[in-house]
C-alpha positions as CSV (number, residue, x, y, z in Angstrom):
1,E,90.3,122.0,122.8
2,E,88.6,118.8,121.3
3,L,92.1,117.2,119.8
4,E,93.6,118.0,123.0
5,K,90.5,115.7,125.0
6,V,91.2,112.8,122.1
7,K,94.8,112.6,123.4
8,K,94.6,112.2,126.8
9,E,91.4,109.6,126.5
10,I,93.7,107.7,124.1
11,L,96.2,107.6,126.7
12,K,93.4,106.5,129.6
13,N,91.5,104.4,128.2
14,Y,93.1,103.0,125.2
15,L,96.5,102.7,126.3
16,N,95.6,102.8,130.2
17,V,98.6,104.5,130.7
18,T,98.5,107.9,132.8
19,R,101.7,108.0,134.9
20,Y,104.9,108.1,132.1
21,K,105.3,111.3,130.0
22,L,103.8,110.4,126.3
23,H,103.8,112.6,123.8
24,V,100.6,111.7,121.7
25,I,101.0,113.5,117.5
26,L,97.6,113.3,115.6
27,F,97.1,112.8,111.8
28,F,94.9,112.2,109.1
29,S,95.5,108.8,108.6
30,G,97.9,105.7,110.2
31,R,99.5,105.2,106.6
32,C,100.4,109.8,106.7
33,A,101.4,109.1,110.9
34,L,104.0,106.7,109.5
35,Y,105.2,108.8,107.0
36,H,105.9,111.5,109.1
37,L,107.6,108.8,112.2
38,L,109.7,107.8,109.2
39,K,110.4,111.0,108.0
40,S,111.4,112.5,111.6
41,L,113.7,109.6,112.2
42,N,116.9,110.8,110.7
43,L,117.4,107.4,108.1
44,K,119.4,108.1,105.4
45,E,118.3,106.4,101.7
46,G,118.5,102.7,101.7
47,D,118.3,102.2,105.0
48,E,116.5,99.4,106.2
49,V,112.7,98.9,107.5
50,L,111.9,95.4,108.5
51,V,108.3,94.8,108.2
52,Q,106.3,91.3,108.4
53,A,104.9,89.5,105.4
54,F,101.0,89.0,106.1
55,T,100.1,92.6,105.7
56,C,98.5,95.6,103.9
57,E,99.9,98.5,101.6
58,A,99.4,101.1,104.1
59,V,102.3,99.9,106.4
60,V,104.8,99.4,103.3
61,L,103.9,102.5,100.9
62,P,105.1,105.0,103.1
63,I,108.5,103.2,103.6
64,I,108.9,103.2,99.8
65,A,108.1,106.6,99.5
66,L,111.2,107.7,101.9
67,N,113.2,106.1,99.2
68,L,113.7,103.7,102.2
69,K,114.0,99.7,101.4
70,P,111.4,97.2,103.4
71,V,112.8,94.5,104.1
72,F,110.1,91.4,104.9
73,V,110.1,89.2,107.6
74,D,108.3,86.0,108.0
75,V,104.9,85.0,110.8
76,E,104.4,82.7,112.9
77,K,101.0,81.6,112.6
78,Q,99.8,81.6,116.3
79,S,99.7,85.4,116.3
80,F,100.4,85.9,112.6
81,S,103.2,88.3,114.1
82,I,107.4,88.0,113.3
83,N,109.0,85.1,114.1
84,P,111.9,86.3,115.3
85,I,113.9,83.2,114.0
86,D,113.3,84.9,110.1
87,L,114.1,88.6,111.3
88,K,117.5,87.6,113.0
89,K,118.0,85.9,109.3
90,K,116.8,89.4,107.7
91,L,119.3,92.1,109.5
92,S,122.0,93.3,108.0
93,K,124.6,96.5,108.4
94,K,121.6,98.7,107.2
95,S,119.1,97.3,109.0
96,K,117.3,100.6,111.5
97,V,113.7,100.4,112.1
98,V,111.4,97.1,112.8
99,I,107.7,97.3,112.6
100,L,105.9,95.7,114.8
101,Q,102.6,94.6,114.2
102,H,99.7,93.8,116.8
103,T,97.6,91.3,114.2
104,F,94.3,91.2,114.7
105,G,95.0,93.1,118.3
106,I,96.8,90.1,119.4
107,L,100.0,90.0,121.1
108,P,102.7,88.8,119.0
109,R,103.0,85.2,120.5
110,Q,107.5,86.3,120.9
111,R,107.4,89.6,121.7
112,E,109.8,89.5,124.7
113,K,112.3,87.4,122.2
114,L,111.6,90.4,119.7
115,L,112.7,93.3,121.8
116,S,115.7,91.2,123.3
117,I,117.0,91.1,119.2
118,I,116.1,95.0,118.5
119,R,117.9,96.0,121.2
120,K,120.8,94.0,120.5
121,Y,121.0,95.5,117.7
122,N,120.3,98.8,118.7
123,L,117.0,99.3,116.4
124,M,114.3,101.7,116.4
125,L,111.0,99.6,117.3
126,I,107.8,101.4,115.6
127,E,105.0,98.3,117.1
128,D,101.9,98.5,114.5
129,I,98.5,98.5,116.8
130,A,95.9,99.7,114.7
131,H,93.9,96.8,114.9
132,G,94.0,97.2,118.6
133,I,96.6,95.9,121.4
134,N,96.6,93.4,125.0
135,I,98.1,96.7,126.7
136,S,97.6,94.3,130.2
137,N,100.1,91.8,128.7
138,I,102.7,94.8,127.6
139,K,102.9,96.3,130.9
140,K,103.7,93.2,132.4
141,Q,107.0,93.4,130.9
142,K,109.5,95.8,131.9
143,A,111.9,95.9,128.4
144,K,112.2,99.5,127.6
145,L,114.0,100.9,124.2
146,K,115.6,104.7,123.7
147,N,113.9,104.8,120.4
148,H,110.2,102.8,121.0
149,F,107.1,104.0,119.0
150,F,103.5,103.2,119.2
151,L,101.4,103.7,115.6
152,L,97.6,104.1,115.7
153,S,95.1,104.1,113.0
154,F,91.5,105.2,113.4
155,G,89.9,104.2,110.2
156,R,87.0,103.0,108.9
157,S,87.9,99.1,109.7
158,K,90.2,99.5,112.8
159,S,89.3,98.6,116.5
160,L,88.6,102.4,117.3
161,S,87.5,104.6,114.4
162,S,86.5,107.8,113.1
163,V,86.9,106.8,109.2
164,F,90.1,108.2,108.9
165,G,92.7,109.1,111.4
166,G,95.8,107.9,113.0
167,A,98.1,109.0,116.3
168,V,102.1,108.3,117.1
169,V,102.7,108.0,120.7
170,T,106.0,108.2,121.9
171,Q,107.9,108.7,124.7
172,N,110.7,110.1,122.6
173,K,110.7,114.4,123.3
174,T,112.8,115.2,120.5
175,I,110.8,112.9,117.8
176,A,107.3,114.4,119.6
177,K,108.5,117.6,118.9
178,K,109.3,117.0,114.9
179,L,106.4,115.2,114.3
180,E,104.4,118.6,115.9
181,S,106.4,120.6,113.4
182,F,104.7,119.9,110.3
183,S,103.1,122.6,108.7
184,L,100.2,119.7,107.0
185,P,96.9,121.5,105.8
186,Y,93.3,120.5,107.1
187,P,90.9,118.3,104.9
188,S,88.5,120.8,103.3
189,Y,85.0,121.5,104.2
190,S,83.2,119.2,101.9
191,L,86.1,115.9,102.4
192,I,85.4,116.3,106.5
193,F,81.1,116.6,105.2
194,K,81.3,113.2,103.6
195,F,83.8,111.6,106.1
196,L,80.5,112.5,108.6
197,L,77.9,111.0,105.6
198,Y,80.1,107.7,106.0
199,K,78.6,106.2,108.9
200,P,75.1,106.7,108.4
201,I,75.3,105.4,105.0
202,A,77.5,102.5,106.0
203,F,74.6,101.4,108.5
204,L,72.0,101.8,106.3
205,I,73.4,99.9,103.7
206,K,74.5,97.4,106.2
207,L,70.9,97.4,107.6
208,T,69.2,96.7,104.4
209,Y,72.0,94.6,102.6
210,N,70.0,91.4,102.2
211,F,66.9,93.1,101.1
212,Y,68.8,94.7,97.5
213,L,67.8,98.0,98.8
214,G,71.3,98.5,100.2
215,K,72.7,97.3,97.1
216,I,71.3,99.8,95.5
217,I,72.2,102.9,97.7
218,H,76.3,101.6,97.8
219,I,75.7,102.1,94.4
220,F,74.3,105.5,94.4
221,A,76.8,106.5,97.3
222,Q,79.8,105.4,95.4
223,K,78.5,107.0,92.6
224,L,77.9,110.6,93.5
225,N,81.5,109.8,95.4
226,L,79.8,109.7,98.9
227,L,82.1,107.2,100.1
228,I,85.9,108.1,99.8
229,P,88.1,104.4,99.4
230,E,90.0,103.0,102.1
231,I,92.4,102.7,99.7
232,T,92.8,105.1,96.3
233,Q,93.8,103.9,92.5
234,K,97.7,105.3,93.2
235,E,97.6,103.0,96.1
236,K,96.6,100.4,94.5
237,V,99.5,100.3,92.0
238,G,102.0,100.7,94.9
239,E,102.3,104.5,94.7
240,Y,101.9,106.6,98.2
241,D,99.5,109.3,97.5
242,N,99.9,112.6,99.8
243,F,96.0,112.4,99.6
244,F,96.5,111.5,103.4
245,D,99.0,113.9,104.4
246,K,96.5,116.3,106.5
247,Q,95.9,117.0,109.8
248,Y,93.2,115.8,112.2
249,P,90.5,117.4,112.0
250,N,88.5,118.4,115.4
251,A,85.1,116.9,113.1
252,L,86.7,113.1,113.3
253,A,88.4,114.1,116.7
254,I,84.6,114.5,118.1
255,L,83.2,111.3,116.8
256,L,86.3,109.1,117.6
257,L,86.3,110.6,121.5
258,N,82.3,109.0,121.8
259,Q,84.2,105.9,121.4
260,L,86.9,106.5,123.5
261,K,84.3,106.8,126.2
262,R,82.9,103.9,125.4
263,F,85.9,102.1,124.7
264,G,85.3,99.7,127.7
265,K,81.7,98.5,126.9
266,I,83.2,97.7,123.4
267,Q,85.9,95.5,124.2
268,R,83.6,94.0,126.5
269,E,81.1,93.3,123.7
270,R,84.3,92.0,121.7
271,K,85.5,89.5,124.3
272,K,81.8,88.1,124.6
273,I,81.5,87.2,120.8
274,V,85.1,85.6,120.7
275,N,84.7,83.7,123.3
276,F,81.5,82.7,122.1
277,Y,83.6,81.7,118.9
278,L,85.9,79.7,120.7
279,N,83.8,78.1,122.7
280,N,80.9,77.0,120.3
281,F,83.3,76.0,116.8
282,K,83.2,72.5,116.5
283,N,84.3,71.5,112.4
284,V,86.0,74.9,112.1
285,P,90.2,74.3,112.8
286,R,91.3,77.5,114.8
287,S,94.5,79.5,113.7
288,T,95.6,79.5,117.6
289,L,94.4,77.9,120.6
290,H,95.3,81.0,122.7
291,V,93.2,84.1,121.1
292,T,93.1,86.9,122.7
293,P,89.6,88.2,124.0
294,A,88.2,91.6,122.5
295,L,89.7,91.2,118.5
296,I,89.0,93.7,116.3
297,R,88.2,90.3,114.3
298,F,88.2,86.9,114.6
299,P,90.8,84.6,112.8
300,L,90.3,81.5,111.4
301,L,92.1,79.2,109.0
302,I,90.9,77.0,106.6
303,K,91.0,74.4,103.6
304,N,88.9,75.3,100.4
305,R,89.1,78.7,101.9
306,D,87.7,80.7,98.5
307,K,85.1,78.2,97.6
308,I,83.9,78.1,101.5
309,W,83.8,81.9,101.2
310,Q,81.5,82.4,98.0
311,N,79.1,79.7,99.1
312,L,78.8,81.6,102.5
313,A,77.9,84.7,100.4
314,K,75.7,83.0,98.2
315,K,73.6,82.7,101.8
316,G,74.1,86.3,102.8
317,I,77.2,85.9,104.9
318,F,80.3,88.2,103.9
319,L,83.2,87.7,106.0
320,G,87.1,89.2,105.9
321,R,89.6,87.7,104.0
322,W,93.0,89.5,106.1
323,Y,95.2,89.7,104.2
324,D,94.9,87.2,101.2
325,S,98.2,88.5,99.8
326,P,101.9,89.2,101.7
327,I,100.8,92.5,101.0
328,S,97.4,93.3,100.6
329,P,95.3,94.1,99.1
330,K,95.1,91.2,96.5
331,G,96.5,91.9,92.9
332,F,98.8,94.8,94.6
333,P,102.4,94.7,92.5
334,L,104.3,92.9,95.0
335,D,107.2,94.0,92.5
336,R,106.9,97.0,92.8
337,V,107.9,97.2,96.8
338,G,110.6,94.3,96.6
339,Y,108.6,91.7,97.8
340,K,109.7,87.7,96.4
341,W,107.8,85.2,96.5
342,G,108.8,82.2,98.5
343,S,110.7,84.8,100.9
344,C,108.3,84.6,103.7
345,P,106.7,81.1,103.0
346,E,104.9,80.6,106.3
347,A,102.9,84.4,105.7
348,E,101.8,82.9,101.6
349,K,100.5,79.8,103.5
350,V,98.6,81.7,105.8
351,C,97.3,84.1,103.3
352,Q,95.9,81.3,101.5
353,K,94.0,79.7,104.3
354,I,92.7,83.3,106.0
355,I,89.3,83.8,107.3
356,N,88.1,86.5,109.9
357,L,85.0,86.8,111.6
358,P,83.1,89.8,112.7
359,T,83.3,90.9,116.6
360,T,82.3,94.3,116.6
361,N,78.2,95.6,116.1
362,I,77.4,91.5,116.0
363,K,74.5,89.7,118.6
364,L,74.8,86.8,120.0
365,N,71.7,85.2,118.0
366,E,73.8,86.1,114.2
367,A,77.1,84.5,116.0
368,E,75.3,81.7,116.6
369,R,73.7,81.7,112.8
370,L,77.4,83.0,111.8
371,I,78.5,79.3,113.3
372,N,76.1,77.0,112.1
373,T,76.5,78.3,108.7
374,L,80.1,78.0,108.5
375,N,80.1,74.8,110.4
376,D,77.6,73.5,107.8
377,V,79.3,74.8,104.4
378,I,82.7,73.4,105.7
379,Y,81.1,69.9,106.2
380,E,79.6,69.7,103.0
381,N,83.2,70.8,101.2
């Protein structure tokens, strides 16, 4: 019953769609959802899945695990999404699927051009909206594709979070039935208990981190194995981890349902912070002048990024660096998934300069302090 409520709320409050017959299939994680979606598409060994550089291992490893070939496409830095010119260059007779990432929740700037290419070459489209989606702009575009899927993630750092979780949304009834037919086990009760502990522990760590108590709590939580890592050791060395191949449990559905009901308020708060950043930066060069409101994180491209990040950390300010490698996390074995340095130069440049600011659970006075400190540190450097 809770799972069915979540599906309805995803369509109603997140995708803002009720008049279309859409199917929502829930999984334990976004990477599990992607793995089983690709598995259901009747692809052959060696078929190509085109995916942007400036992404994370969770997108690439399911492709490798199914003996498919990831083909990396460069980005355009206005929206950190696929560049249609490079997409056309990378196409071949084996190209079957395009994964279009809405990085930070920004609508891909050239989405219409990308859709026209996908239609022309009869490709399947998976829109990765794990970071969020600007559905109002998408609804203005009337392009329809026969094989069009939306991929969602409810991981701890995503737009909607139940610590772990993911989903596929599609109009394709045949694929939906295939996805529902996979007999996946549920997580154990002990694992679910750890997931439920994550949010209160994380809140306590954040609340007391600057007093060193948070660091102590963090260390003990890790030693007691209470914090399930977002990325496993197996994934860090370039292997898909079937630890995530599980069904989505009711306990996490209840967490997600609570957020879905408050989603409008959450988005308004994010939008307020994003607009505050846009209106108050002085010395910081913005990554784009048409940043979409309500982003999961606010991206900036700055020189001397690592030095500035370290100086901010000394002042007790820890910012994100999504993504500081063409395939995150840094140190991931790029050769393991066939990425070649120089193949996506724009993405590689962005990785050297990107820094992202929080938009969730941050008050205006905290955002103001962050801006002032960041401006000062950049001026000093």
